[in-house]
C-alpha positions as CSV (number, residue, x, y, z in Angstrom):
1,M,106.8,22.3,101.7
2,T,104.5,20.3,99.4
3,S,101.6,20.7,97.1
4,V,98.9,18.3,95.7
5,L,97.3,17.9,92.4
6,M,94.3,20.5,92.0
7,T,92.1,20.5,89.0
8,A,90.4,23.5,87.7
9,Q,87.3,22.5,89.6
10,Q,89.1,21.7,92.9
11,A,90.8,25.1,92.7
12,L,87.4,26.9,92.6
13,T,85.7,24.6,95.1
14,E,85.0,26.1,98.5
15,M,87.1,24.6,101.3
16,E,86.6,24.7,105.0
17,V,89.0,24.3,107.9
18,E,88.0,24.3,111.6
19,F,89.8,24.7,115.1
20,P,87.1,23.3,117.4
21,N,89.1,24.3,120.5
22,L,90.6,27.7,119.7
23,F,88.6,30.8,120.6
24,G,85.5,28.8,121.6
25,G,85.5,27.0,118.0
26,M,86.5,28.7,114.9
27,A,85.7,27.6,111.2
28,I,87.2,29.3,108.0
29,N,85.7,28.8,104.6
30,Y,88.0,29.8,101.3
31,Y,88.9,28.8,98.1
32,R,92.3,27.1,97.0
33,G,92.8,29.4,94.3
34,F,91.2,31.6,91.6
35,N,90.8,32.0,87.9
36,L,92.4,34.9,86.1
37,F,92.0,35.2,82.5
38,G,91.4,31.6,82.1
39,I,94.4,30.5,84.3
40,N,94.1,28.9,87.6
41,I,96.1,30.9,90.2
42,Y,96.7,29.0,93.6
43,W,97.2,30.7,96.8
44,Y,99.9,28.4,97.6
45,G,102.1,29.8,94.9
46,V,100.9,33.5,95.7
47,L,102.0,33.0,99.3
48,I,105.4,31.7,98.3
49,T,105.8,34.5,95.9
50,V,104.9,37.1,98.6
51,G,107.3,35.6,101.1
52,V,110.1,35.8,98.4
53,V,109.4,39.3,97.5
54,L,109.3,40.5,101.2
55,A,112.5,38.7,102.0
56,Y,114.3,40.2,99.0
57,L,112.9,43.7,100.2
58,Y,114.2,43.1,103.6
59,A,117.6,42.0,102.3
60,I,118.1,45.0,100.0
61,R,117.2,47.4,102.9
62,R,119.9,46.1,105.3
63,A,122.5,44.8,102.5
64,E,124.9,47.8,102.4
65,K,124.7,49.4,105.9
66,D,124.6,46.2,107.9
67,F,126.5,43.7,105.6
68,G,128.7,45.8,103.6
69,L,127.2,44.5,100.2
70,V,126.3,46.2,97.1
71,K,122.7,46.1,96.4
72,E,122.8,45.7,92.5
73,R,125.2,42.6,93.2
74,V,123.0,41.4,95.9
75,F,120.1,41.3,93.4
76,D,122.2,39.3,90.8
77,V,123.0,36.6,93.5
78,V,119.4,36.4,94.9
79,F,117.9,36.2,91.5
80,A,120.1,33.1,90.5
81,A,119.6,31.6,94.0
82,I,115.8,31.8,93.8
83,I,115.9,29.9,90.5
84,G,118.5,27.3,91.8
85,G,116.7,26.8,95.0
86,F,113.4,26.3,93.3
87,V,114.9,23.6,91.0
88,C,116.7,21.8,93.6
89,A,113.4,21.8,95.9
90,R,111.7,20.0,93.1
91,I,114.5,17.6,92.4
92,Y,115.1,16.9,96.2
93,Y,111.4,16.1,96.5
94,C,111.2,13.8,93.4
95,V,114.3,11.9,94.3
96,F,113.3,10.9,97.8
97,T,109.7,10.4,96.5
98,E,111.3,7.8,94.0
99,L,112.9,6.0,96.8
100,K,109.8,5.5,98.6
101,D,107.6,4.9,95.7
102,P,109.5,3.9,92.6
103,G,107.9,4.9,89.3
104,S,106.4,8.2,90.6
105,Y,108.6,10.3,88.4
106,T,110.6,10.2,85.3
107,F,113.3,12.7,84.2
108,A,110.8,14.6,82.2
109,T,108.0,14.8,85.0
110,V,110.4,16.2,87.3
111,F,110.1,19.5,85.3
112,T,106.8,19.2,83.6
113,G,104.8,17.8,86.4
114,I,105.6,20.8,88.8
115,R,101.9,22.0,88.8
116,D,100.9,18.5,90.1
117,G,102.9,19.7,93.2
118,G,106.0,18.6,95.1
119,L,108.7,21.0,96.5
120,A,110.9,20.1,99.6
121,I,112.2,23.2,101.6
122,Y,115.6,21.6,102.5
123,G,116.2,21.0,98.9
124,G,115.4,24.6,98.2
125,V,117.7,25.9,100.9
126,I,120.6,23.5,99.9
127,G,120.2,24.7,96.2
128,A,120.0,28.3,97.1
129,F,123.1,28.3,99.0
130,L,125.1,26.2,96.4
131,V,123.9,28.4,93.4
132,G,124.4,31.6,95.6
133,F,128.1,30.4,96.4
134,V,128.9,30.4,92.7
135,F,127.3,33.7,91.9
136,C,129.0,35.3,94.8
137,K,132.3,34.3,93.3
138,I,131.3,35.5,89.8
139,R,129.8,38.8,91.2
140,K,132.6,39.3,93.8
141,V,130.2,39.2,96.8
142,N,131.3,38.2,100.3
143,F,129.8,34.8,100.5
144,F,129.5,34.6,104.3
145,A,128.2,38.1,104.7
146,M,125.6,37.2,101.9
147,A,124.7,34.1,103.5
148,D,123.8,35.8,106.9
149,L,121.6,38.2,105.0
150,A,120.0,35.3,102.9
151,S,119.3,33.4,106.2
152,L,117.2,36.1,107.6
153,G,115.4,36.2,104.4
154,F,114.7,32.4,104.4
155,L,113.0,32.9,107.8
156,I,110.7,35.4,106.4
157,G,109.8,33.3,103.5
158,Q,109.2,30.2,105.4
159,T,107.0,32.0,107.8
160,I,104.7,33.1,105.1
161,G,105.1,30.2,102.9
162,R,104.0,27.7,105.4
163,W,100.5,29.1,105.1
164,G,100.2,27.7,101.6
165,N,100.2,24.4,103.4
166,F,97.2,25.6,105.5
167,I,95.4,26.6,102.3
168,N,95.9,23.2,100.7
169,Q,95.3,21.3,103.9
170,E,98.5,19.3,103.7
171,A,101.7,18.9,105.6
172,Y,99.7,18.4,108.7
173,G,100.5,16.0,111.6
174,E,99.3,13.0,113.2
175,V,96.0,12.6,115.2
176,C,96.0,14.6,118.5
177,S,93.9,14.8,121.6
178,P,90.4,16.1,121.0
179,D,91.1,18.7,123.6
180,W,94.5,20.1,122.1
181,L,94.1,23.9,121.7
182,F,95.4,24.0,118.2
183,G,93.8,20.7,117.0
184,M,92.3,21.2,113.5
185,N,90.2,19.6,111.0
186,G,89.1,20.3,107.5
187,S,87.0,19.2,104.4
188,K,90.1,17.6,102.8
189,I,91.7,16.3,105.9
190,A,88.4,14.5,107.0
191,M,88.7,12.3,104.0
192,E,92.2,11.2,105.0
193,V,91.8,10.6,108.8
194,E,89.3,8.9,111.0
195,A,85.9,10.6,111.3
196,G,85.9,13.6,113.8
197,A,89.6,13.3,114.6
198,L,91.7,16.4,115.0
199,V,95.3,16.7,113.7
200,H,98.4,18.7,114.6
201,P,98.5,21.9,112.5
202,C,102.3,21.5,111.6
203,F,102.2,24.4,109.2
204,L,101.3,26.7,112.1
205,Y,104.0,25.3,114.3
206,E,106.6,25.8,111.8
207,S,105.5,29.2,110.7
208,A,105.5,30.5,114.4
209,W,108.8,28.9,114.9
210,C,110.4,30.7,111.9
211,L,108.8,33.9,112.9
212,A,110.2,33.5,116.5
213,G,113.7,32.9,114.9
214,F,113.5,35.8,112.5
215,V,112.6,38.2,115.2
216,L,115.5,36.8,117.4
217,L,118.0,36.8,114.6
218,H,117.1,40.2,113.3
219,F,117.9,42.0,116.6
220,Y,120.9,39.8,117.2
221,S,122.3,40.5,113.7
222,K,122.2,44.4,114.7
223,K,124.1,44.3,117.8
224,L,125.7,41.0,118.6
225,R,126.9,39.6,115.3
226,T,130.7,39.2,115.6
227,F,131.7,37.1,112.5
228,D,130.4,36.8,109.0
229,G,128.4,33.3,108.7
230,E,127.3,33.6,112.4
231,I,123.5,34.2,111.5
232,T,123.8,31.3,108.9
233,L,125.1,29.0,111.6
234,M,122.4,30.1,114.0
235,Y,119.7,29.8,111.4
236,A,120.7,26.3,110.7
237,A,120.7,25.4,114.4
238,W,117.4,27.2,115.2
239,Y,115.5,25.9,112.1
240,G,116.9,22.4,112.5
241,L,116.0,22.3,116.2
242,G,112.3,23.1,115.4
243,R,111.9,21.1,112.3
244,F,113.4,18.0,114.0
245,F,110.5,17.8,116.3
246,I,107.9,19.0,113.8
247,E,108.8,16.5,111.3
248,G,108.4,13.7,113.8
249,L,104.5,14.8,113.9
250,R,104.0,14.9,110.2
251,T,102.4,12.1,108.2
252,D,103.8,13.0,104.8
253,S,107.4,12.9,105.4
254,L,109.9,11.8,102.7
255,Y,111.7,8.5,103.7
256,A,114.9,6.6,103.0
257,G,113.9,3.1,104.2
258,S,112.5,3.7,107.7
259,L,114.2,6.9,108.2
260,R,112.6,10.4,107.8
261,I,115.0,12.3,105.6
262,S,114.0,15.8,106.7
263,Q,114.4,14.7,110.3
264,I,117.9,13.5,109.8
265,V,118.9,16.7,107.8
266,A,117.2,18.8,110.7
267,G,119.1,16.9,113.4
268,A,122.4,17.3,111.6
269,S,121.9,21.0,111.0
270,F,121.2,21.7,114.6
271,V,124.2,19.7,115.9
272,V,126.7,20.9,113.2
273,G,125.3,24.7,113.3
274,L,125.7,24.8,117.2
275,I,129.1,23.3,117.2
276,L,130.5,25.6,114.5
277,F,128.9,28.6,116.2
278,I,130.8,28.0,119.3
279,V,134.1,27.2,117.6
280,F,134.0,30.2,115.4
281,K,132.8,32.5,118.1
282,I,135.9,31.7,120.2
283,V,138.3,31.8,117.2
284,T,137.0,35.2,115.9
285,A,137.3,36.7,119.3
286,K,140.7,35.5,119.8
287,K,142.0,36.6,116.3
288,E,139.9,39.7,116.1
289,I,138.7,39.1,112.8
290,P,136.3,42.2,111.7
291,L,133.1,41.9,110.0
292,Y,133.1,42.3,106.3
293,V,131.1,45.5,106.7
294,S,133.9,47.1,108.6
295,T,136.8,46.2,106.1
296,D,138.3,48.4,103.6
297,A,137.5,45.9,100.9
298,S,133.8,46.5,101.3
299,K,134.0,50.2,101.5
300,E,136.1,50.3,98.4
301,L,133.9,48.1,96.4
302,I,130.7,50.1,97.4
303,E,132.4,53.3,96.6
304,S,133.8,51.8,93.2
305,D,130.1,50.8,92.2
306,R,128.8,54.0,93.3
307,A,131.4,55.9,91.1
308,A,130.6,53.5,88.2
309,E,127.0,54.1,88.6
310,E,127.5,57.8,88.6
311,E,129.7,57.7,85.4
312,K,127.0,55.6,83.8
313,K,124.3,58.2,84.5
314,R,126.8,61.1,83.4
315,K,127.2,59.3,80.0
316,K,123.6,58.6,79.6
317,L,122.8,62.2,80.4
318,A,125.5,63.5,78.1
319,K,124.3,61.2,75.2
320,K,120.8,62.4,75.5
321,E,121.8,66.0,75.4
322,K,123.9,65.4,72.3
323,A,121.0,63.7,70.7
324,A,118.6,66.8,71.5
325,P,117.4,68.7,68.4
326,S,119.3,71.8,67.3
327,I,117.5,75.2,67.4
328,L,118.7,75.6,63.7
329,G,116.3,72.7,62.7
330,D,115.8,69.2,63.0
331,G,119.0,66.8,62.6
332,V,121.1,70.0,62.1
333,E,124.4,69.8,64.3
334,L,126.8,72.7,65.1
335,D,130.2,72.1,63.6
336,D,133.4,73.5,65.4
337,D,133.4,76.7,63.4
338,T,129.9,77.5,64.1
339,D,130.5,76.8,67.7
340,A,133.3,79.2,67.7
341,L,131.5,81.9,65.9
342,A,128.4,81.4,68.4
343,E,130.7,81.9,71.2
344,E,132.4,84.9,69.8
345,N,129.0,86.6,69.2
346,A,127.9,85.8,72.7
347,E,131.0,87.7,73.9
348,G,130.1,90.8,72.0
349,P,132.1,92.9,69.6
350,V,135.9,93.2,70.2
351,I,137.2,96.8,70.3
352,N,140.9,97.5,69.3
353,E,142.0,100.0,71.9
354,D,145.3,100.8,70.0
355,N,143.6,101.7,66.9
356,N,141.2,103.9,68.7
357,D,144.1,105.8,70.2
358,N,145.9,106.5,66.9
359,E,142.7,107.8,65.5
360,E,142.4,110.4,68.3
361,E,146.0,111.5,68.1
């Protein structure tokens, strides 16, 4: 997930991308961004934001029922993980760019030059999981159940976020056959490859791969999930497998020497994820370890948080009623004697039956 420097003029310059072999030839004209109150807003950032929001909404919808997690605590973990993921995505990109091209970044420009572009999805995923782990401990959230939920969210975010690369005409692959159905070219790409050449739309491959993975794991998680952390391992294996081959097509990979960093990480993710999935599937079945959502710990925490929320609402309502103005006038409060008198008057006059009897006699 990368971005390139865009000046104000470039953001408002019309772009074109074309797929000559798709649907008899298709061309799309668009702008990289738009200007709002004097500030340039880029579609790349908008799409990433949309992906994050949709992923969060999905997670909140399934948190309690399917994963046994308290929604308010999930929000806290997600909020911290988003920040951690963003920072680590930037650091990851800058570190490996420095290895390839020393002098590209300083400690200051790692953070101040973010609008010039440069984020790496694997750095974001790693950072989000690390920060998420810490905040799961702080907020008493089951990490493995949370990781399963987050993995589904990652796939949603990646499916949508990759279209930001399409807008920027970046993260594309090497030159492909002129007859390849999905071969593409564009106004920016044409300046970077030989005239008339078509390239692999790696953004499209990865977006489609993540979408397929989300659909698969969504239904799997509803009926077939047997241990916490299972969806996380399947996500690592699924995404790793697809990214390994897609990364091999890209022309803008981050390198360590002659090795593509993301391709190495992807291959390792697939192998480790698959092995651990098989091992834990067998171990969990033998030991009959229940899912967190089925445990008393999950149910007690949910009930405890619900009770605390109800108590908070009750106190807030009581405080509001106490602060309400008195009918006797603004700022006048009823004391205990006045309260007692009001209650007595409400009950009506008290008749002494014994005295009445004596008077009759």
